[in-house]
C-alpha positions in Angstrom: -12.5 -10.9 6.3 -13.5 -12.0 9.8 -11.4 -15.2 9.4 -8.3 -13.1 8.6 -8.8 -10.8 11.6 -9.3 -13.8 13.9 -6.2 -15.4 12.4 -4.1 -12.3 12.9 -5.3 -11.9 16.5 -4.4 -15.6 17.2 -1.0 -15.0 15.6 -0.4 -12.1 17.9 -1.4 -14.1 21.0 0.9 -17.0 20.0 3.8 -14.7 19.2 3.4 -12.9 22.6 3.3 -16.2 24.4 6.5 -17.4 22.8 8.4 -14.2 23.3 11.3 -15.0 25.7 13.2 -11.8 25.8 12.1 -8.2 26.3 13.9 -6.9 23.2 12.0 -9.1 20.8 9.4 -7.2 18.7 5.9 -8.6 18.7 4.4 -6.1 16.2 4.8 -2.8 14.6 2.4 -0.5 12.9 1.9 3.0 11.8 1.4 5.5 9.0 3.2 5.7 5.7 3.4 9.4 5.3 5.4 10.3 2.1 4.4 8.1 -0.8 5.4 9.3 -4.3 4.8 6.8 -7.1 4.3 6.4 -10.9 1.0 5.2 -12.3 1.0 3.2 -15.5 -2.5 2.4 -16.7 -5.1 3.2 -19.3 -8.7 3.5 -20.1 -10.7 3.4 -23.4 -9.6 7.0 -24.2 -5.9 7.2 -23.4 -2.9 5.7 -21.7 -2.1 7.1 -18.3 1.5 7.7 -17.3 1.8 10.2 -14.4 3.0 10.7 -10.9 0.8 9.6 -7.9 0.5 10.5 -4.3 -1.0 8.4 -1.6 -1.8 7.7 2.1 -1.8 4.4 3.9 -0.8 2.3 6.8 0.7 -1.1 7.8 0.5 -3.4 10.8 3.1 -6.2 11.0 3.2 -9.0 13.5 6.5 -10.9 14.0 6.6 -14.6 14.9 8.9 -17.7 14.8 12.0 -15.4 14.6 12.0 -14.8 10.9 8.3 -14.6 9.8 5.9 -11.7 9.5 2.2 -11.3 8.6 -0.2 -8.4 8.9 -2.5 -6.1 7.1 -1.7 -3.3 4.7 -3.7 -0.7 2.8 -4.0 2.7 1.4 -5.2 5.0 -1.4 -3.3 6.1 -4.5 -4.4 9.1 -6.5 -3.1 10.2 -9.9 -4.0 13.5 -11.6 -3.4 13.5 -15.3 -4.0 15.8 -18.3 -6.2 15.1 -21.3 -6.6 17.1 -24.5 -9.4 19.2 -22.9 -8.7 19.3 -19.2 -6.1 19.1 -16.4 -8.5 17.7 -13.8 -8.8 14.1 -14.7 -7.9 11.6 -12.0 -7.5 7.9 -11.3 -7.9 6.7 -7.7 -7.2 3.3 -6.3 -8.2 2.2 -2.8 -6.8 -1.1 -1.6 -6.2 -3.3 1.4 -5.6 -6.8 2.6 -3.2 -9.3 4.2 0.5 -9.9 3.6 3.0 -12.5 4.6 6.8 -12.5 4.5 10.2 -12.8 6.1 11.7 -10.3 8.6 15.0 -10.1 10.4 16.2 -7.6 13.0 19.9 -6.9 13.5 20.7 -4.2 16.1 18.7 -1.1 15.2 17.8 -2.2 11.7 15.0 -4.6 10.6 14.8 -6.0 7.0 11.5 -7.2 5.7 10.5 -8.8 2.4 6.8 -9.7 2.0 4.0 -10.2 -0.5 0.6 -8.5 -0.4 -2.7 -9.5 -2.0 -6.0 -7.9 -1.4 -9.1 -6.2 -2.9 -9.0 -2.9 -4.6 -11.4 -0.4 -6.1 -10.7 2.0 -9.0 -12.5 5.3 -9.6 -11.4 7.1 -12.8 -12.9 10.5 -13.9 -11.7 11.1 -17.4 -12.5 14.5 -18.7 -12.4 15.1 -22.5 -13.8 18.7 -22.5 -14.2 21.2 -19.7 -15.2 24.9 -19.6 -14.6 26.4 -16.2 -16.2 24.0 -13.8 -18.7 22.7 -16.4 -17.9 19.2 -17.8 -19.3 18.9 -21.3 -17.7 15.5 -22.1 -16.5 13.2 -19.3 -16.5 9.6 -18.4 -16.6 8.0 -14.9 -15.2 4.5 -14.6 -15.6 2.3 -11.5 -14.1 -1.1 -11.2 -13.0 -3.6 -8.6 -9.9 -5.7 -8.9 -7.4 -7.9 -7.0 -4.3 -5.9 -6.2 -1.0 -7.6 -5.4 2.5 -6.3 -4.7 5.9 -7.3 -3.4 6.9 -5.1 -0.4 10.6 -4.5 0.6 11.2 -2.5 3.7 14.0 -1.3 5.9 13.2 0.0 9.4 15.5 1.9 11.6 15.0 2.3 15.4 15.0 5.9 16.6 14.1 4.7 20.1 13.2 1.3 21.5 9.5 1.7 20.3 9.7 4.1 17.4 11.0 3.2 14.0 11.4 5.1 10.7 10.5 2.8 7.8 11.4 3.1 4.1 9.5 0.8 1.7 9.4 0.1 -2.0 6.6 -1.8 -3.7 4.8 -2.1 -7.0 1.0 -2.4 -6.9 -0.3 -4.5 -9.7 -3.9 -5.2 -11.0 -6.3 -4.9 -13.9 -8.2 -1.8 -14.8 -10.5 -1.6 -17.9 -9.1 -4.9 -19.2 -5.5 -3.5 -19.1 -2.7 -4.0 -16.7 -2.2 -1.4 -13.9 1.2 -0.8 -12.3 2.1 1.6 -9.6 5.8 1.4 -8.3 5.9 3.5 -5.1 8.5 4.7 -2.6 7.1 5.0 1.0 8.5 6.7 4.1 6.7 6.4 7.4 6.8 6.1 11.2 6.1 2.7 12.9 5.4 2.2 16.6 6.7 -1.1 17.9 6.2 -3.4 20.9 
């Protein structure tokens, strides 16, 4: 992880040294605020197909006119029903580096990139619940590699503030089954 951080810092220094015009972006980063998605997964007890919500953030650095690299991460949470409860959930925390291509034209920036990083699942599957008492429940914890394509469109509100719209599909393995989470993201980026 230290090597990745040092690499990203070096990349930022190189890109700032090669910047020749004031309007060229060096980096942008911010919070991805609205993130509805759909979780497609399963455990030993049932298949899970339900909506998810999440929080996260992204930091992009731009270099050599058309390239971008950075870090990306977040947390996806999916609440789902079982035969005996409405309180079961599947949570995925993830983060890591990405690389890709980016182009700015006027007030719009287009970016296509690929993310790969580590992730951690936590799944509370409740079979039977009476009030707040769980009489039959299973807690699953697992680590996995998470990857995703990321397509984004940024629009400049001001010279330094952008609204971003992203689509992605988080993919990994959970309980020996494939995990998919296509997600739409809306956020604010601060640029330099």
